[in-house]
LODRENGU-727944 format. One record per residue: residue in one letter; x, y negated, z negated of N, C-alpha, C in turn. Coordinates in pm, whole numbers, padded with zeros to 5 digits, always signed. Each point is the difference from the previous one (the first is absolute). Layout:
// LODRENGU-727944
aXYZXYZXYZ ...
// end
This chain:
// LODRENGU-727944
m+06231+00587-10857+00131-00075-00022-00031-00086-00061 s+00095-00063-00149-00004-00169-00061+00029-00075+00082 y+00020-00114-00048+00033-00132+00030+00177-00011+00038 r+00000+00070-00079+00162-00015+00023+00053+00046+00099 e-00073+00129+00052+00042+00115+00109-00073-00088+00154 g-00065-00080-00057-00054-00050+00119+00119-00114+00142 k-00094-00005+00062+00111+00012+00140-00029-00196+00028 i+00055-00103-00028-00008-00102+00004-00003-00016+00196 m-00093-00090+00063+00001-00054+00072-00003-00099+00066 p-00015-00116+00131+00052-00087+00042-00095-00109-00071 v+00077-00140+00027-00055-00101-00092-00130-00061+00088 l-00107-00010-00045-00113-00087+00062-00023-00091+00113 g+00013+00025+00083-00015-00099+00075-00083-00163-00021 d+00014-00093+00118-00077-00061-00028-00143-00062-00012 e-00031+00067+00109-00176+00009+00007-00033+00085-00105 l+00030+00130-00025-00085+00043-00119-00001-00055-00133 l+00154-00079-00040+00012-00078-00122-00079-00104+00017 k-00077-00073+00131-00075-00120-00004-00176+00050-00007 e-00018+00135+00083-00105+00039-00084-00035+00043-00108 l+00132+00064-00085+00032+00043-00153-00069-00105-00086 v+00089-00130+00039-00012-00078-00102-00136-00118+00023 l-00007+00017+00112-00172-00054+00000-00087+00039-00076 k+00043+00180+00003-00126+00045-00074+00006-00016-00162 g+00109-00057-00044-00006+00047-00117+00076+00057-00054 m+00073+00099+00059+00085+00137-00039+00142+00023+00033 i+00044-00107-00033+00131+00002-00030+00048-00139-00074 v-00025-00102+00029+00013-00138-00023-00184-00060-00019 q+00024-00068-00084-00123-00115-00086+00090-00066-00039 s-00076-00159-00034+00045-00089-00020+00113-00081+00045 f-00015+00009+00180+00147-00061+00007-00048-00146+00062 i+00081-00044+00007+00001-00154+00041-00009-00059+00116 d+00069+00121+00124-00036-00111+00154+00019+00154+00090 l-00058+00109+00041-00001+00075+00074+00092-00035+00076 a-00008-00117+00098+00059+00031+00109+00131-00085-00019 f+00020-00038-00109+00166-00018-00043+00058+00121-00100 q-00044+00085-00038+00014+00104-00073+00025+00076+00067 l-00100+00115+00107+00027+00075+00036+00095-00023+00146 q+00101+00123-00058+00183+00001+00088-00057+00125+00091 p+00084+00039+00058-00038+00138+00159+00056+00113-00113 a+00022+00028-00137+00026+00103-00037-00039-00012-00166 g-00017-00106+00005-00061-00037-00227-00092-00075-00020 i+00005-00041-00092-00067-00131-00044+00091-00068-00098 d+00002-00127-00005+00062-00099-00025-00080-00038-00199 l+00070+00001-00060-00048-00007-00149+00047-00110-00097 t-00103-00099-00026+00054-00162-00024+00000+00051-00215 l+00051-00142-00017+00076+00008-00108-00127-00073-00129 r-00069+00074-00080-00026-00071-00051+00010-00018-00147 s+00099+00058-00089+00022-00074-00108+00180+00050+00006 i+00085-00080-00142+00106+00063-00006+00027+00019-00143 s+00049+00077-00066-00002+00002-00136+00154+00032-00037 r+00033-00029-00116+00145-00029-00039-00012+00145-00102 f+00141+00083-00063-00054+00093-00061+00084-00080-00115 l-00088+00075-00109+00048-00022-00147+00048+00079-00087 s-00032+00158+00028+00054+00088-00075+00069+00043+00127 k+00044+00153-00113+00049+00121+00104-00140+00098+00005 g+00022+00114+00102-00131+00055-00003+00085+00174-00051 v-00144+00094-00009+00089+00095-00059-00067+00117+00082 l+00055+00089+00031-00059+00120+00062+00044+00137-00040 d-00067+00103+00059+00047+00147-00102-00047+00066+00143 f-00010+00138+00000-00076+00070+00072-00131+00018-00004 t-00044-00019-00108-00135+00050-00013-00123-00128-00049 n+00055-00138+00076-00045-00070-00021-00078-00041-00201 e+00073+00103-00059-00022-00047-00129+00030-00082-00115 k+00110-00070+00078+00090-00103-00068-00007-00137+00088 r-00064+00023+00145+00029-00115+00090-00032-00136-00062 r+00040-00077-00021-00057-00150+00019+00035-00070+00106 l-00078-00101+00051+00110-00075+00107+00015-00107-00045 a+00083-00085+00050+00057-00110-00012-00128-00083+00002 e+00030-00131-00090-00083-00086-00007+00018-00113+00042 v-00066-00036+00057+00007-00128+00067-00038-00152-00004 e+00049-00114+00100-00046-00093-00096-00095-00061+00187 e-00086-00050+00047-00021+00003+00090+00055-00183+00041 i+00075-00020+00069+00046-00162+00048-00077-00080+00107 p-00040-00082-00077-00088-00091+00054+00074-00053+00161 f-00104-00036+00100+00049-00073+00176-00028-00130-00097 s+00067-00072+00093+00008-00152-00010-00121-00061+00064 k-00020-00115-00085-00085-00075+00103-00009+00040+00143 d+00098-00042+00085+00022+00017+00132-00034+00129+00033 g-00033+00130-00047+00007+00130-00023+00081+00121+00017 y+00131-00051-00045+00124+00092+00071+00087+00020-00210 i+00059+00073+00053+00108+00035-00164+00131+00046+00082 d+00090-00115-00073+00148-00008+00038+00077+00124-00101 l+00055+00138+00032+00085+00104-00066+00086-00046+00004 p+00093+00040-00117+00154+00017+00053+00025+00183-00027 p+00132-00003+00019+00028+00180+00044-00036+00069-00116 g-00114+00076-00005-00018+00121-00093-00078+00074+00064 a-00072+00091-00147-00057+00070+00081-00181-00019-00055 y-00091+00005+00069-00193-00023-00013-00069+00088+00030 r-00163+00012-00060-00078+00128+00037-00083-00130+00071 i-00077+00035+00082-00026-00058+00107-00119+00061+00046 t-00141-00060+00015-00145+00068+00029-00032-00058+00150 f-00069+00051+00068-00032+00021+00095-00154-00060+00037 n-00023-00095+00092-00138-00034+00006-00120+00115+00019 e+00071+00087+00118-00101+00115+00063-00037+00133-00051 v-00135+00018-00025-00002+00120-00078+00055+00087+00110 i+00049+00103-00046+00047+00136+00109-00041+00107-00013 v-00041+00095+00130-00136+00083-00043+00045+00142+00094 v+00066+00064-00081+00098+00143+00085-00062+00085+00055 p-00018+00033+00111-00102+00105+00078+00019+00158-00091 r-00068+00103-00043+00067+00087-00041+00102+00083+00082 d+00021-00034+00128+00074+00090+00093+00126-00121+00022 c+00021-00095-00058+00151-00091-00001+00067-00040-00081 v+00121-00071-00004+00040+00014-00126+00040-00184+00062 g+00051-00096-00100+00054-00096+00011+00132-00056+00010 i+00053-00029+00060+00148-00096-00028-00003-00125+00011 a+00047-00099-00069-00022-00110+00006+00186-00057+00009 l+00022-00087+00101+00117-00038-00014+00009-00171-00032 p+00122-00108+00004-00027-00084+00022+00028-00074+00140 r-00104-00118-00037+00052-00071+00184+00132-00032+00038 s+00037-00002+00112+00161-00056+00041+00040-00118-00041 s-00132-00116+00005+00058-00140-00059+00049-00014-00162 l-00132+00066-00074+00080+00073-00107+00149+00051-00038 i+00014+00066+00097+00124+00044-00041+00140-00104+00057 r-00028-00041+00076+00073-00081+00088+00045-00093-00059 s-00079-00064-00114+00000-00152-00124+00022+00071-00116 g+00070+00147-00023+00072+00075-00091-00070+00054-00115 a-00111+00033+00032-00083+00051-00114-00062+00105+00063 t-00055+00146-00087-00033+00099+00066-00142+00040-00128 i-00070+00107+00068-00135+00030-00090+00005+00177+00034 i+00007+00038-00140+00015+00188+00004-00113-00033-00029 t-00081+00144+00061-00146+00098-00017+00024+00120-00060 a-00125+00055-00036-00025+00148-00035-00087+00048+00116 l+00036+00066+00010-00103+00080+00109-00132+00011-00034 w-00082-00048+00087-00137+00032-00044-00080+00118+00068 d-00047+00087-00079-00052+00124-00003-00114+00056+00076 p-00029+00060+00012-00145+00038+00095-00108-00028-00066 g-00109-00087+00004-00100-00020-00112+00021-00076-00058 y+00134-00084-00032+00005-00130-00060-00079-00132+00065 r-00104-00105-00175-00037-00076+00080+00070-00117-00131 g+00004-00061+00046+00025-00134-00098+00104-00151+00056 r-00024-00095-00051+00098-00104+00038+00124+00015-00105 s+00114+00035+00111+00143+00087-00066+00083-00156-00020 q+00080+00073-00061+00121-00104-00023+00118+00042+00010 g+00101-00045+00000+00188+00022+00065+00072-00042-00080 l+00100-00027+00006+00101-00041-00031+00095-00056+00090 l+00013-00162-00022+00089-00079+00099+00099-00017-00117 v+00125+00000+00099+00111-00027-00031+00054-00079+00082 v+00033-00139-00052+00129-00100+00076+00131-00037-00062 f+00035+00067+00122+00129+00001+00025+00122-00124+00004 n-00063-00109+00078+00041-00130+00076+00014-00053-00168 n+00186-00036+00027-00016-00099-00157-00083-00143+00051 n+00016-00013+00073-00120-00102-00024-00120-00031-00006 g-00069+00142-00011-00081-00015-00026-00133+00063+00141 i-00121-00033-00029-00079+00004+00073-00196-00082-00024 r-00056-00041+00078-00072-00106-00001-00145+00107+00045 l-00065+00019-00019-00129+00141+00043-00116-00100-00069 y-00104+00002+00110-00135-00099+00005-00090+00144-00002 k-00070-00080-00116-00125+00175+00024-00049+00024+00082 n-00063+00097+00039-00054+00065+00123+00135-00016+00079 a+00123+00008-00002+00056+00038+00112+00016+00127+00030 r+00020+00020+00090-00028+00147+00076+00218+00031+00019 i-00016+00125-00121+00092+00048-00032+00080+00120-00014 a-00074+00079+00041-00008+00108+00051-00107+00110+00071 q+00039+00119+00049-00095+00076+00122+00025+00127-00039 i-00123+00032-00027-00073+00148-00008+00003+00095+00110 i+00040+00071+00030-00031+00085+00124-00033+00149-00059 f-00139+00049+00065-00063+00169-00077+00080+00092+00117 i-00008+00078-00054+00063+00132+00064-00077+00083-00028 k-00066+00093+00109-00083+00071-00030-00002+00152-00029 a+00002+00037-00095+00048+00179-00067-00107+00079+00024 e+00089+00112+00017-00125+00125+00062-00011+00122-00172 k-00101+00074+00011-00021+00086-00121+00033-00069-00134 v-00065-00123-00033+00019-00072-00152-00098+00094-00056 g+00123+00016-00126-00118+00056-00091-00110-00031-00085 s+00079-00095-00075-00109-00101-00079+00081-00167-00007 s-00161-00094-00005+00025-00109-00037+00035-00089-00097 y+00023-00096-00017+00102-00070-00080-00098-00002-00111 s+00015+00010-00196-00109-00040-00040+00140-00062-00152 g+00051-00021+00019+00091-00021-00114-00064-00157-00062 s+00123-00078-00114-00051-00112-00054-00029-00085+00077 y+00053+00010+00098+00019-00161+00100-00140+00005+00091 q-00086+00099+00027-00138-00024+00053-00061-00131-00047 n+00018-00031+00123-00138-00148-00030+00050-00096-00064 e+00163+00009+00026+00043-00115-00109-00005-00151+00070 n-00009-00077-00086-00018-00135-00008-00158-00031+00096 i-00051+00061+00040-00128-00084+00083-00101+00022-00092 
// end
């Protein structure tokens, strides 16, 4: 049976999450486990923010794929960035290590949504390892201020049965 035909199981519980984090099997490079470990997931923190400078190009085979060029926005001397409305690429501090029998999904923290912004991420496949990136979209007409290392998203891991293969794409070990 292939991964696509596999069965999705419940979210990993907090005790198993803590055990896997402490063994470095799910998240590495966390800042403070006491703050970041939640009942059903782990908070991801902000490492960097970049603005888009060009368009991206996608096709079916990735033969023509070109990622959009970006430019990192520096944090102020006080450690924050004020962002006007728009879309930005963000990089998380944590190195995500998805077990071969799990998938990872990240959602924005509710405080970010309540401030008029959100984060969009792709699915983390079984076997993925890397310091991932996401899309931050600021909808608030007044913008948002984000501090370096702010907790902005939460990743959850979902057990999957009968996974056929592990991730081996071009983003394996990214940003580490």
